[in-house]
C-alpha positions in Angstrom: 202.6 120.1 -31.5 200.2 118.0 -29.4 196.9 120.1 -28.2 194.1 118.7 -25.9 190.8 116.8 -27.6 188.8 119.6 -28.5 191.5 122.0 -29.7 193.0 119.7 -32.2 194.0 120.7 -35.6 194.6 118.7 -38.9 198.2 117.6 -39.6 199.2 118.9 -43.1 198.1 116.5 -45.7 201.9 116.0 -46.5 202.5 114.7 -42.9 199.5 112.2 -42.6 201.0 109.2 -44.5 203.6 109.3 -41.9 201.7 108.7 -38.9 203.4 106.2 -37.0 206.9 106.0 -38.8 209.9 107.2 -37.8 209.4 110.2 -39.6 206.5 110.9 -38.3 207.7 110.6 -34.7 210.8 112.7 -35.8 208.4 115.6 -37.3 206.7 115.7 -33.5 210.2 116.4 -32.1 210.3 119.6 -34.2 206.9 120.9 -33.5 204.9 119.5 -36.5 202.0 117.6 -35.5 201.8 113.9 -35.4 199.2 112.8 -37.9 197.7 110.6 -35.3 197.1 113.0 -32.9 195.9 115.7 -35.1 192.9 113.9 -36.8 189.9 115.8 -36.8 186.1 114.4 -35.4 185.4 113.9 -38.9 188.5 111.7 -39.8 188.7 109.3 -36.5 187.4 109.1 -33.4 188.7 111.7 -30.8 191.9 110.6 -29.6 193.1 112.3 -26.0 196.8 113.6 -26.6 199.9 111.4 -26.3 202.5 114.1 -25.4 206.2 113.9 -25.4 208.1 116.4 -23.9 209.3 117.4 -27.3 205.9 117.5 -28.7 204.4 120.0 -25.8 206.3 122.6 -26.6 204.7 126.1 -27.1 201.0 125.3 -26.7 198.6 123.8 -24.1 199.3 120.1 -23.6 198.6 117.5 -21.2 200.4 116.1 -18.2 201.2 112.8 -19.7 204.4 112.1 -21.1 205.5 109.2 -23.2 209.0 109.8 -24.5 211.5 111.0 -22.0 214.0 114.3 -23.6 217.1 112.9 -22.2 219.0 111.6 -25.1 220.9 108.8 -23.6 216.9 106.9 -22.8 216.9 105.7 -26.4 213.2 104.5 -25.9 209.9 105.5 -24.8 209.2 106.1 -20.8 207.5 103.0 -20.7 209.9 101.1 -21.8 212.6 102.5 -19.6 213.8 100.5 -16.6 213.7 103.1 -14.3 211.2 105.0 -12.0 211.0 108.2 -14.1 208.5 111.3 -13.3 208.3 114.2 -15.7 206.7 117.5 -14.8 205.4 119.1 -17.6 205.3 122.6 -18.4 201.4 122.4 -18.1 201.2 121.2 -14.9 203.5 124.1 -13.7 201.6 126.5 -15.5 198.2 125.2 -13.6 199.7 125.2 -10.7 201.2 128.6 -10.9 204.9 127.1 -10.3 207.4 130.1 -10.3 210.3 128.0 -8.4 212.0 124.7 -8.9 211.3 123.8 -5.2 207.6 124.4 -6.0 207.7 122.2 -9.3 209.6 119.2 -7.5 206.7 118.9 -4.6 205.1 117.1 -7.3 207.6 114.2 -7.3 207.0 111.4 -4.5 210.3 110.5 -3.2 211.5 114.1 -3.2 212.1 115.8 0.0 213.2 119.8 0.0 215.7 121.2 2.6 217.3 124.2 3.5 220.6 125.9 2.1 223.7 125.3 3.9 226.4 127.5 5.3 228.2 126.4 2.3 226.0 125.8 -0.3 222.6 128.0 -0.9 220.1 127.6 -3.4 217.6 124.7 -4.2 218.4 121.6 -2.1 216.4 118.3 -1.7 216.6 114.6 -0.8 215.4 111.8 -3.4 214.8 108.4 -1.6 216.2 109.5 1.4 220.1 110.5 -0.4 220.6 114.5 -0.5 220.7 115.5 -4.1 222.0 118.9 -3.9 224.9 118.3 -6.6 222.4 116.6 -9.3 220.9 119.0 -10.7 221.1 119.1 -14.9 220.2 121.6 -17.6 219.4 119.6 -20.8 221.6 116.4 -19.6 224.7 118.4 -18.8 225.7 119.3 -15.1 223.8 122.6 -13.5 225.6 122.8 -10.3 225.5 126.3 -8.9 224.0 127.2 -6.0 220.8 129.0 -6.8 217.2 129.3 -6.8 216.2 128.1 -10.2 213.1 129.6 -12.3 211.5 127.7 -14.6 210.4 130.3 -16.8 212.2 128.4 -19.8 211.8 124.7 -18.8 209.5 122.8 -21.0 209.7 119.9 -18.6 211.4 118.8 -15.2 212.8 115.1 -15.5 213.3 113.3 -12.0 215.2 110.0 -12.9 215.3 108.0 -9.4 217.7 105.6 -8.4 221.7 105.7 -8.6 222.8 106.5 -12.0 226.3 107.4 -12.6 226.6 105.6 -15.7 224.0 108.2 -16.8 225.7 111.1 -15.5 229.1 110.5 -13.5 229.6 111.2 -9.9 226.5 111.7 -7.8 223.2 110.5 -8.0 222.8 108.2 -5.1 219.2 109.0 -4.7 218.2 110.0 -8.3 218.7 113.3 -10.5 216.9 116.3 -12.1 217.4 116.9 -15.3 215.8 120.6 -16.4 214.5 120.2 -19.9 214.8 124.0 -21.8 212.2 125.0 -24.2 213.7 124.8 -27.9 213.5 126.7 -31.0 210.5 125.6 -33.1 209.2 125.6 -36.9 206.2 127.7 -35.9 205.3 130.9 -34.5 204.7 131.6 -30.7 203.7 134.9 -29.1 202.9 134.2 -25.4 203.2 135.8 -22.0 201.8 136.0 -18.4 201.3 138.5 -16.1 200.7 137.9 -12.3 200.3 139.4 -8.9 199.3 137.9 -5.3 198.7 138.8 -2.0 202.0 137.7 -1.3 203.4 140.4 -2.9 203.7 138.9 -6.1 204.3 140.6 -9.4 205.8 138.6 -12.0 205.8 138.7 -16.0 207.0 136.1 -18.5 207.1 136.3 -22.4 208.1 133.5 -25.1 208.3 134.3 -28.6 209.3 131.7 -31.5 209.7 132.9 -34.8 211.2 130.8 -37.9 214.2 132.9 -39.8 212.7 134.4 -43.0 214.8 133.3 -45.6 216.6 130.7 -43.9 214.8 127.3 -44.1 214.6 125.1 -41.3 215.7 127.6 -38.9 213.9 129.5 -35.9 214.9 131.8 -33.1 212.9 131.8 -29.6 213.4 134.3 -26.6 212.2 133.8 -23.3 212.0 136.6 -20.4 210.9 136.6 -16.9 210.8 139.1 -14.2 210.1 138.3 -10.6 209.2 139.8 -7.4 207.3 138.2 -4.8 207.6 138.1 -0.4 206.4 135.2 1.7 203.0 134.9 3.0 203.2 135.5 6.7 207.1 136.3 6.7 207.1 140.2 6.2 210.6 140.7 5.6 211.8 138.1 2.9 211.4 139.2 -0.7 212.9 137.4 -4.0 213.8 139.7 -6.8 215.0 138.1 -9.8 215.0 138.4 -13.7 216.0 136.5 -16.6 216.2 136.0 -20.4 217.1 133.0 -22.2 217.4 133.2 -26.3 217.9 130.2 -28.6 218.8 130.0 -32.1 218.6 126.8 -34.1 219.6 125.7 -37.7 218.6 122.7 -40.0 215.4 122.0 -38.2 214.0 119.0 -40.0 217.2 118.1 -41.9 220.0 115.6 -40.9 222.1 118.7 -39.8 221.0 120.4 -36.9 222.6 123.2 -35.0 221.1 124.9 -31.8 222.9 127.7 -30.0 221.4 128.4 -26.4 222.2 131.0 -23.5 220.6 131.6 -20.1 221.1 134.2 -17.5 219.1 134.5 -14.6 220.2 137.1 -11.9 219.0 137.9 -8.0 219.0 139.9 -5.2 216.9 138.4 -2.1 216.3 139.4 1.5 216.6 135.6 2.1 215.0 133.9 5.4 216.8 131.4 7.3 213.7 130.5 9.4 213.4 129.5 13.3 215.6 128.1 15.5 215.6 124.5 16.7 214.5 124.2 20.8 215.4 121.2 22.5 215.4 119.0 19.8 211.8 120.5 18.0 211.0 123.4 16.3 210.8 126.2 18.8 207.2 127.3 19.1 207.0 130.7 17.8 204.9 132.9 15.7 205.2 132.4 11.9 206.2 136.3 11.6 209.1 136.3 13.7 212.2 137.1 11.7 215.3 136.8 13.1 217.7 138.5 10.7 218.6 142.0 9.8 216.2 143.6 7.7 218.4 146.0 6.1 221.6 143.9 5.7 220.7 140.4 5.0 220.7 139.4 0.8 221.5 136.8 -1.2 222.8 137.9 -5.0 223.3 135.1 -7.4 224.2 136.0 -11.3 223.7 132.7 -13.8 225.3 132.7 -17.1 225.0 129.5 -19.1 225.9 129.3 -22.8 225.7 126.1 -25.1 226.5 124.7 -28.5 225.0 121.8 -29.9 225.9 120.2 -33.2 223.8 116.9 -34.3 224.2 114.9 -37.5 222.4 112.0 -38.7 225.1 109.9 -41.1 221.7 107.7 -42.1 218.7 106.0 -40.8 220.7 104.2 -38.1 223.9 106.3 -36.8 223.4 109.9 -35.1 226.4 111.7 -33.9 226.3 114.8 -31.8 228.3 116.8 -29.5 227.3 119.2 -26.5 229.7 122.0 -25.3 228.8 124.3 -22.3 230.4 127.3 -20.2 228.5 128.1 -17.2 229.3 130.7 -14.6 227.7 130.9 -11.4 228.4 134.0 -8.9 226.9 133.8 -5.4 227.3 136.7 -2.5 225.5 136.2 0.5 225.1 137.6 3.9 222.3 135.8 6.1 221.5 135.5 9.6 220.7 132.1 10.8 219.5 131.8 13.9 220.6 130.0 17.0 220.1 129.3 20.7 223.2 128.7 22.6 222.3 126.6 25.6 223.5 124.2 28.4 227.0 122.1 28.0 228.1 121.6 24.4 224.3 121.7 22.8 223.3 124.6 20.7 219.5 125.2 20.6 218.9 123.6 23.7 217.6 125.7 27.3 217.4 124.1 30.7 213.6 122.7 31.8 211.8 125.3 33.1 213.4 128.5 31.5 210.5 130.4 30.6 210.5 131.4 26.4 210.1 135.1 27.2 213.4 135.0 28.5 215.2 133.1 26.0 217.6 134.8 23.7 218.4 134.0 20.2 222.0 134.5 18.6 222.2 136.2 15.4 224.8 134.0 13.6 225.6 135.4 10.3 227.1 133.8 7.4 228.9 135.7 4.9 230.1 133.8 1.4 231.5 135.4 -1.9 232.1 132.7 -4.6 232.3 132.1 -8.3 231.8 128.6 -9.7 232.9 127.8 -13.4 231.6 125.0 -15.5 233.6 123.7 -19.0 232.1 120.3 -20.3 231.8 118.6 -23.9 230.2 115.6 -24.4 230.8 113.6 -27.6 228.2 110.7 -28.2 227.5 108.0 -31.0 223.9 106.6 -31.4 224.1 103.4 -33.3 220.9 100.9 -34.2 221.8 97.9 -36.1 221.0 94.3 -35.7 223.3 91.3 -35.0 221.0 88.0 -36.4 217.9 88.4 -35.1 218.9 90.6 -32.2 218.2 94.0 -32.5 220.6 97.1 -30.8 220.4 100.5 -29.8 223.9 101.9 -28.4 225.0 104.7 -27.1 228.6 105.7 -27.2 230.4 108.6 -25.3 233.0 110.3 -24.1 233.2 113.6 -21.6 235.5 116.1 -20.7 234.8 118.6 -18.0 236.2 121.1 -15.7 234.8 122.7 -12.8 236.0 125.8 -10.4 235.0 126.7 -7.1 236.6 129.8 -5.4 234.6 130.6 -1.8 235.9 133.2 0.3 234.0 132.8 3.9 233.5 135.8 6.0 232.5 135.5 10.2 230.9 138.5 12.0 230.3 139.4 15.6 227.1 137.9 17.0 224.3 140.2 18.3 221.2 138.5 20.4 217.3 139.0 20.0 214.5 137.9 21.5 212.9 134.3 20.9 209.6 135.5 21.0 209.5 139.2 19.8 212.9 139.5 17.7 213.4 142.5 16.1 214.9 142.6 12.8 216.0 146.3 12.8 217.8 146.6 16.4 220.4 146.3 17.5 221.5 147.3 14.3 223.9 144.9 12.0 227.6 145.0 13.6 229.8 144.9 10.2 233.3 144.3 10.5 233.8 141.4 9.1 236.7 139.0 8.9 237.7 136.3 6.3 237.8 133.0 7.7 238.7 130.9 4.8 239.7 131.6 0.9 239.8 128.4 -1.1 239.8 127.3 -4.3 239.1 124.0 -5.7 239.6 122.5 -9.6 238.0 119.2 -10.7 238.9 117.5 -13.8 236.5 114.7 -14.8 237.1 112.4 -18.1 234.9 110.0 -19.0 234.2 107.2 -21.5 230.6 105.3 -21.6 228.5 102.6 -23.5 224.8 101.3 -23.1 223.3 99.3 -25.0 219.5 98.2 -25.2 219.4 94.7 -26.7 215.7 93.8 -28.2 215.3 90.0 -27.9 212.4 89.5 -30.1 208.9 91.5 -29.4 208.9 90.8 -25.6 211.7 91.3 -24.4 214.9 93.9 -24.0 218.2 93.3 -22.1 220.1 96.8 -21.1 223.6 97.1 -20.0 225.8 100.2 -19.5 229.2 100.8 -18.2 230.9 104.2 -17.4 234.4 104.7 -16.4 235.5 108.2 -14.7 238.7 109.4 -14.0 238.0 112.4 -11.1 240.9 114.5 -10.4 240.6 117.2 -7.3 242.9 119.9 -6.3 242.4 122.1 -3.3 244.2 125.1 -1.4 243.4 127.2 1.5 244.8 130.7 1.6 244.0 131.4 5.2 247.0 130.2 7.6 247.6 127.8 7.9 248.0 127.3 4.3 246.8 123.9 2.7 247.3 122.6 -0.5 245.5 118.8 -0.9 244.6 116.6 -3.8 243.2 113.5 -4.9 242.4 111.4 -7.9 240.1 108.5 -8.3 239.7 106.0 -11.3 236.2 104.2 -11.2 233.9 102.2 -13.0 230.1 102.0 -12.7 227.4 99.9 -14.3 223.7 99.5 -15.0 221.8 96.3 -16.2 218.2 95.5 -16.6 215.6 93.4 -17.9 212.7 94.5 -19.4 209.3 92.1 -20.2 206.9 94.0 -22.7 203.3 91.9 -22.5 202.4 94.7 -25.0 203.6 97.9 -26.9 201.5 100.0 -24.0 202.9 98.4 -20.6 206.4 96.4 -19.3 207.5 94.9 -16.1 211.5 95.1 -15.1 214.2 94.6 -13.0 217.0 96.9 -13.0 220.4 97.2 -11.0 222.7 100.3 -10.7 225.7 101.8 -9.1 227.1 105.3 -8.4 230.0 107.0 -6.5 230.5 110.1 -4.6 233.9 111.5 -4.4 235.4 113.2 -1.6 235.3 116.4 -3.7 232.1 116.1 -5.0 231.0 119.4 -4.0 234.0 120.7 -4.9 235.4 121.0 -1.8 238.2 119.0 -0.1 239.8 119.0 3.7 242.5 117.3 5.6 239.5 115.2 7.0 238.4 113.8 3.0 241.3 114.0 1.3 242.6 110.7 1.8 239.3 109.0 1.4 238.0 107.1 -1.4 234.7 107.4 -3.1 231.4 106.4 -1.4 229.6 103.6 -3.5 226.0 103.0 -3.9 223.9 100.2 -5.4 220.0 99.9 -6.0 217.8 97.1 -6.9 214.3 98.2 -8.3 211.3 95.8 -10.0 208.8 97.7 -11.5 206.2 98.2 -13.7 204.3 100.8 -16.4 201.2 100.7 -18.0 199.5 103.1 -20.7 196.1 102.7 -20.4 192.7 104.1 -21.4 193.8 104.2 -25.0 197.2 105.4 -23.6 195.9 108.5 -22.2 196.5 107.7 -18.8 200.3 106.5 -17.7 200.6 104.5 -14.5 203.9 103.3 -12.9 204.7 101.3 -9.7 208.1 100.1 -8.6 209.9 98.5 -5.4 213.4 99.0 -4.8 216.3 99.0 -2.8 219.1 101.5 -2.3 222.2 100.9 -0.4 225.2 103.0 0.6 227.6 100.5 2.5 230.7 102.6 2.7 229.4 105.8 3.7 232.0 108.7 4.8 232.0 109.2 8.4 234.1 110.4 11.3 236.8 108.3 12.6 236.0 107.5 16.4 240.1 107.1 16.6 241.0 110.3 15.2 238.1 112.6 15.1 240.4 114.9 12.4 240.0 112.6 9.7 237.4 110.3 7.9 236.8 106.7 7.1 234.3 104.4 4.7 232.4 102.9 8.0 228.8 103.7 7.7 225.9 101.3 6.3 222.5 103.3 4.8 219.7 101.3 3.4 216.7 102.5 2.0 213.5 100.2 1.3 210.5 101.4 -0.5 207.9 101.7 -2.9 206.3 103.7 -5.1 203.1 104.6 -7.4 202.7 107.3 -9.6 199.8 108.4 -12.5 199.7 111.3 -15.1 197.2 111.7 -17.9 193.3 111.8 -18.8 190.8 109.9 -16.9 188.0 111.3 -19.2 188.3 114.1 -21.9 187.6 116.6 -19.4 189.3 115.1 -16.3 193.1 115.1 -15.9 195.2 114.1 -12.7 198.7 113.7 -12.3 200.5 112.6 -8.9 202.1 109.5 -6.9 203.1 108.2 -3.2 206.4 107.0 -2.0 207.1 105.0 1.0 210.8 105.2 2.1 212.0 103.2 5.2 215.6 104.6 5.1 217.9 103.7 8.1 221.5 103.6 9.3 222.1 100.1 9.6 225.6 100.4 11.1 228.0 103.6 12.2 231.1 103.7 14.1 229.1 106.2 16.2 226.5 104.1 17.9 223.9 106.6 18.7 223.3 106.8 15.0 222.7 103.5 14.3 218.8 102.7 13.9 217.6 106.4 12.8 216.8 107.7 9.3 219.7 109.7 7.6 218.7 113.4 7.2 215.1 115.0 5.6 214.9 111.0 5.0 210.6 111.0 5.6 209.1 107.7 5.3 205.9 109.0 3.4 205.5 111.6 0.6 202.3 112.0 -1.1 201.3 114.4 -4.3 197.8 114.8 -6.3 196.8 117.4 -8.4 193.5 116.8 -10.6 192.1 119.5 -13.0 188.3 119.4 -14.6 187.2 121.1 -17.3 183.1 122.1 -16.7 180.9 122.5 -19.7 180.2 125.9 -19.0 182.0 128.3 -21.6 185.2 126.0 -20.7 186.0 126.9 -17.2 188.1 124.3 -15.6 188.8 124.0 -12.0 191.8 122.3 -10.2 193.0 121.4 -6.7 195.9 119.3 -5.0 197.6 118.1 -2.0 200.9 117.2 -0.6 201.7 115.3 2.3 205.5 115.0 4.0 205.5 112.8 7.0 207.6 113.7 9.9 211.4 113.8 9.3 214.7 114.6 11.1 217.6 117.1 10.5 220.1 115.0 11.1 220.8 111.1 12.0 223.0 112.2 14.8 222.2 113.2 18.0 222.3 117.1 18.9 226.1 118.0 20.1 226.3 117.2 24.0 222.6 115.4 24.0 221.3 111.9 22.8 218.2 114.3 21.1 217.8 113.7 17.3 216.2 116.8 15.8 212.9 116.0 14.2 209.8 118.1 12.6 206.1 117.1 12.7 205.0 116.3 8.9 202.2 118.6 7.4 199.4 118.4 4.5 198.8 121.6 1.9 196.0 122.0 0.3 195.8 123.9 -3.2 193.0 125.1 -5.5 192.9 126.7 -9.0 190.5 128.2 -11.5 190.9 128.9 -15.1 188.4 130.9 -17.4 189.1 131.6 -21.4 187.7 135.0 -21.5 188.8 135.2 -25.0 190.3 132.9 -27.4 193.8 134.6 -26.7 193.4 135.8 -23.1 192.7 133.4 -20.1 192.4 134.7 -16.3 193.7 132.1 -13.7 193.5 132.3 -9.9 195.4 130.0 -7.6 195.3 129.5 -3.7 197.8 128.3 -2.0 197.9 126.7 1.3 194.6 126.9 1.7 193.9 125.8 5.2 197.0 128.2 6.5 198.8 125.5 7.8 201.9 126.7 10.1 204.5 123.7 8.9 208.2 123.4 8.6 208.9 123.4 5.1 212.9 123.2 4.9 215.1 121.6 7.6 218.6 122.2 8.6 220.3 120.8 11.4 220.5 124.4 12.8 217.5 126.2 11.5 214.0 125.8 10.0 212.4 127.5 7.2 208.6 127.9 7.3 206.3 127.3 4.9 204.3 130.2 3.7 200.6 131.1 4.7 197.6 131.2 2.3 198.1 133.8 -0.1 196.1 134.0 -3.6 197.2 134.8 -6.8 196.0 135.9 -10.0 197.6 135.4 -13.3 196.7 136.7 -16.9 197.8 134.6 -20.0 197.8 135.9 -23.3 198.5 134.2 -26.7 198.5 135.0 -29.8 
C-alpha cells in the first residue's frame, strides 16, 4: 500500500522488477506495494506517494488520487475527460468526518440541501441541479433516503456533468460514487474512539485478514457506532450503528469473487430547523427548536448485499458481473415550522407585527416506507488494435428493478412561540390519519458501449452510447384509487477529444447527455404520467496536470449545462405538467490535491456557477437561479507536519455564497426565498503518542458562525455551533 514519504517500506524483491508494468499496477490494486513507490532512500531519491483509490486502502495515505475506482473509467484520472473530485479516506480522517454531508463539503460545485416531505436523508445539488437520486455505491445505485456514514468508505468520487451513459437516468449535474473498503492480502487491525463537546461518542474498527489455507482469499470487517448531538441545538440527537463484512477469493489470480454486505441503522431525533419569515430566514436564537422533543423521530434500516465476479480471459479481455439487492426502510415523524401569514402566503406576516406575538405552526410530517433494489450489471472490457489505433472498449447490459411503497400520515397542528418555542408544550396531539398509500415499481433495461480510442501517443478519442428502457407503474390506494404507468425508451451519448502533451497532463473537450423521467424519484402523478423525460446536455473544456514529480494534481474546467425542456406546471391547466422550462448553467472550476513539499499537503477547489432560468411559462421565475445553486463555492484544507515528534497541524475553510430555496416566488407574493452566504473554518492537530497510537483534536466552526446550512422552500436547517472532537486512533 502507498505510504507517506517517511514511512515507505521496500517492496518484496520478487515484485520490484514489475515496476511500471501492468502486472505491477494490478499488484498495487490488491494492496501490494508498487515497487516505484516502495523504494527505500538507499535505493532511490525520496518519491512522494502516487495514490490510487485501491492502493490507499488500509493505511495512511495521500489526498491525491491518480486512478479512479469506478471501473467504467478505463484510464487514469489525468486522461479522463470529465471533472472528477475524489475525497479520499485520509482527508476524511484528518477532518474527523463522520457523515457523507461533511465529506461532500470538500467538493467545489456541491451545495447541500435539506430533506423534503417525501424524501429525507442526504440531499444536494451539483452544478445547480438536484442530485439526491444520484448516489451510487461501487458503481451501482444507492437511492435510499438515509444519512450515509463513511465508516466503510475508502473514498467518495464526485463525477460532474450529465453522465447517463455511465449511470443511466438522472445525473444532470453529476453523480456521487461511494467506494467501499475491499478485502486485501494483508493484515489490518485498526480502530478509533472519539468524543466531543457536541455529545459525540463514536467508535469504529477495521479488521482485515487473509484466510488461512486458502490462497488469494481474505476477509474484512468494519464496525461503527455513533451518538452525537448538534452543537447549539440541544434537542436533536443522531444515533446510528453499522457493520460491513466482506470476503474475497482469488485475489491476485485471473478469477476473483467478492461478497459484500452493508448494514446501517439509525434512530434520530431530527431537526427541521427554523422557518422563513418574509422571504428571509427568521431572526431567532440558534437553539430554538420548534418540534416535539418527545415524539419527533427518524428511523432507517439499510441492508445492501453485493456479489461481484470477475474473470480475466487473457491480458486484453476481462468480463465481470455484479449483482445487488438492497432494502431501505424508513419511519419518520418530524415537525416542520411554518408561519401562517397573510393571504395565500406561508411564512409571511404583515409589516409592523412584533415578533414576540408571532406564532409558529407545527406541521408534522409522517412517512413510513420501504424501498428495494435488485440490480445486475454484466460487462466486458476489451483492449485491442485496429491497425495503428488502440481501443479500450467497454460493453455492458444492466437489468434493474426498484420498488417504493410509502404511506404518508397527517397529524393535527399546534402552535408555539417564534421567539420562545417550548418543545415539550403543548404535547404532541397524535391522531394521525393516512393521506396516501402508494406503490411504484420501476423496471430498467439498458445496453451500453464506450470506446476510448488512442490515436498515437498524444491523442485520445472517446465515444459512448447507452440505450435505456424505463418502465414505471404507480398505484394509489387512498380514494380516489389511481393507477398510472409510463414507458420511456431513450438513448444517451458521450463524446470527447483528449490531447496529452505528455504522460502527466491533458487538455480535453467533452460532450454528454442525460435524461430525467417523470418517475425518476419512484413516484408518478396524474400531472406527470403523460410527460416525457427531461433532457440535459453539457459541454466542458478542461485540463489536468500532475506536477511536482506527480505529487500534486491540478485541474480546471469551463462548462455549460442546459436543460432545455424542464418540467413546469401548465399555465393553461394547473393539474398537468409540460416540458417548457429552460435552465442553463455556465461556470468554471479549479481543483488541487496532493503534496507541495514532503511535509505540506493540500486539498481544495473553487467553483463559479452562473445558473439561470432562461425561459419558463411562469414569467416570475425567469431570470432567477434554480434552487440551491450558489454562484460561488470554495473549500480548502491543508496539513503540515512539524519537525517536532511528527506533530501534524491542519486547517481549512468553506465558503458558500447566497442561494435561493426556490426559483419561483413564495406563494401569494413576488418574493424569492433567499439565504445569505457564509464562511466556516476548521482546525486540526494530530500527535503520534506511540507508533501504534495517535491522538487528534478537531475544532469545527472555529469562529462560531451563525449560518444557514441546508435550505428547503418550507424550512431552514442551521449549521452547528463551534465544537471540539477528540479522537484516539489505534493501529496494530
